[in-house]
N, C-alpha and C positions, 0 to 999 in steps of 0.2 A: 646098811649101817653095821659096823663091826661090833660084836659083843664078845667079851671074854667067855670061852667055853664053860668055865666053872660057874660064872655068874648066870649064864644062860640056863644051866641045869637047875640052879636054885630058883630061877624065875619060873621055869616049867613046873617044878615041884610045888611052888606056892600056888600056882593056878589050878593044879589038879589034886592037891592033898585032901581036900574035902569032898572029892568025888564029883567035882563040878567044873565044867569047862567055862571059865568066865568070859572067854572070847565070844560066847553066844549072847552074853548080856550086852556087850558093847562091841559090835563088829568094827574091825579096823577100817573098812570102807563102807559107806552108806550107799547102797545101790538102789534105794527107793527112788523111783522117778519123781522129778520135781513137779510134774503135772501128769495127768492121765494121758497115756500114750494114744496118739491119734490112730483111728482105724482107717486104713487106706481103702478108698473106694475104687471102682473100676475106672473112674476118671483119673485118679492119681496113678493107677497102674499103667494106663495108656501113656501118661506123661513121662513116667519113669522109664519107659521103653525107649525114649528119645535120648540123645546125647546132649548134655549141657555144653555150652561154649567154653567153659573153663576146663572141660575134660578133653577138648580137641587139641591135637598137636599144633604147634605154632605154624606149621606149613600147610595146614588144612585149608583148602580154598575158601570154605565158608567163614574162616576166621577173619578174612578181610573185612567182613561186615563190621566187627567191633573195632578193627584197626582204623578203617576209613572214617568212622564216626567218633573216634577218640573216646570211646566209652571206657570209663575207669575200670581197671581190672577187678576191683571188688564187686562189680556188678555183672560180670560175665556169667555168673551162675544163674542169672535171671533170664537167660536166653537159651532156647533149645533148638537143635537142628532137626527139622522134619523133612525127610526126603520125599514123602508123598503126602501132601497136605489133605487132599480129598479123602484118602484112605484113613488117615489119622482122625479126621473129623467124623467119619462114619463110625469109628470106634466109640467116639464120645456120644454122638447123636446118630443112631442107625438111620440110614437113608438120607442123611443131610445132603449128600451129593450123589444122586442116583447114577450118574455116569462118571466113570473114572477116566474118561477120555480127557486129554490135556492136563492130567494130574501133574503136579510140579512141586519142587521143594520150596519151603518157606521157613522163615524164622518164627518160632513160636514164643510168644510172650505171655506167660500165664498170669491170671488175676486171682488174688486171694482176698478173702474177707478179713474182718478184724480178728477172727479166731484162727486164721491160717488155712481155711478151707478153700480149695481150688474150685472156682465157680464159672470161670470164663477164660478165654484166651484170644489173643490177636495174632493173626498170621501175616507177617510182613514179607512181601515179595522180594526175592533176590534180584530178579531181572525186570523186564518190562511188562510182566503179567499185570492185568487189571482185574479188579481194583488193587491198588498198591497195598492197602490194608483191608483185611477181613477180620472183623471182631465177632466172635461167636460166644453167646452166653447160654449155658445149658441149665443154670439154676434161675428160673424166672422170678424167684423171690428176691434176688439180689439186684443192686443197681450197677450199671456198667462203669465202675470207677476202679482205676488201677492204683495200687500202692497202699491200700487201707491197712494192710498187715504191718506196715513199717512206720506209720506216722505216730507222733506224740500229740495227743489231743490237748495237752496242757500248754502247747506252744502255738505260735502263728502257723497257719497252714497255707502253702502255696499250691495253686491248682493250674496245671498246664493242659494243653489240648492232647498231647501225646505222651505215652509212657516213657519213651527215650528222653524227652526233654526233662521229665521230672527227676531223672537220675542225677542230674547235674546240680540240683538245688537242695537246700536243707529243708527237711520236713515237707515233702511235696507229694501230691497225688496227681492223677491225670484223669480227664473225662473221656478218654479214648475217642476223640474226634469232636469236631465242632457241632455235630448234631446232637450231642448228649444234652440232657435236660438239667438245667441248673437247679430245678426243684428237687432233684434226687440227692442233693448234698445235705446230709443231716448233721451239719456242723454249724455252730454259730457263724452266721454270715460275716459279721464284723471281724471275726477271727481269721477270715480267709482272704487271700489275694488271688484274683483271677488273672491268668496270663494267657491271652489269646495270641495267635500268630500275628506277625507284622504284615497284615494285608489290608491296607487302607482303601483299596478299590473293591473289596469283597463286601457286598451289601449284607450278606448273612452274618459275617463277623461283626460288622458295625451294629447291626440290630441286636446281636447277642451281648455286645459290650454295653449297650444302653440298658438292656434288660438286667444285666448284672448290677449295674448302678442302682436301678430301681429297686432291686432286691437287697440293697444295703451291703453288697460285697465291696471290698476294696478292689481297685482295678488298675492294671498297668496299661498306660498309653505310651507306646514307644515314641522316642524322639524322631522327628522327621529326618534327621541325619542318618538314621539307621537304615542300611540297605539290605540286610539279610532277612530271611523269612521267620526263622524260629531260633530257639535257644541252642539247639544242636549246631545249626549253621554258624552261630556266634562263636561257639567253641572251636569249630573247624576253621573259622576265619582268623583265629589266633587269640581270642579272649580267654582268660582263665575263668574258672567257675566263680571265683571271688569277684572278678570284675563284672560278671553277669549279674551276680547277686546285688552288687552295688548299683548297677544300672536299673535293676528292678526296683530297688528301694527308692532311688531318686526320681522314679517316674510312676510311683503309685499314688493314686488319687481316689477320692470318694465324693459322693453327693454331687452338688452343682458344679464343683470344680472339675470333677471327672467328666461331666457332660460337656463342659466348655472345651476341655482338652480333646475329647473325641471329635467335636465339631471342627477343631483346627487341624486334626490329624487326618480325618477321612478324605478320600479323593473321589467322591461319587457326585 
């Protein structure tokens, strides 16, 4: 900002005439951290050695992962490229994979707790490697839930099976697989809506849907006309995130009504 040289001299004189630099009383910029700076652990350092997907050039082969799944650009920084999954895992948990034979690249999806601490990660295969998803938790005191660092507990919470599906919904977390225990969810159950994959012939899914109702969760029972398996597939098939949210809202049930819908939906 322009200041007349004469006025500037008078301004400086006023500040220093009493032998006191008043700029020290009230700094022009407040550099005090808004919260205590986080101390990086060896787990954080190992993760930071990987490249985030938002840092990859557009033509990088791995970038096809986010393109093919139509993952919104604002979420690309939540994925990391790991060229040697076994080697990376051994940095986190020494000896996790004793043999590095058949080591291969995977997408790393880190899990953070409410305070933003990195406590687990999921490795998603690029190719036909099995299992397709490997979830590793290195802090045994934490529950295997993705997205806890991003949700607002004052709002309704949606709970999906997989981390990627949760990124298309408002205020959502993920249980990182159908084998996760509903008892680990320490949020008011009536505040939550559980969204399982659309697998009416999967006995395990049907049983877990019934269990969710018994535990007073709200539950999505997909319409029989729906032919795709999960939320990401819906997006890929052409639905917008808003349309998916509306579909969820219109097919959310609880209590005896939910059990009746499950009975009509299942194909076992």
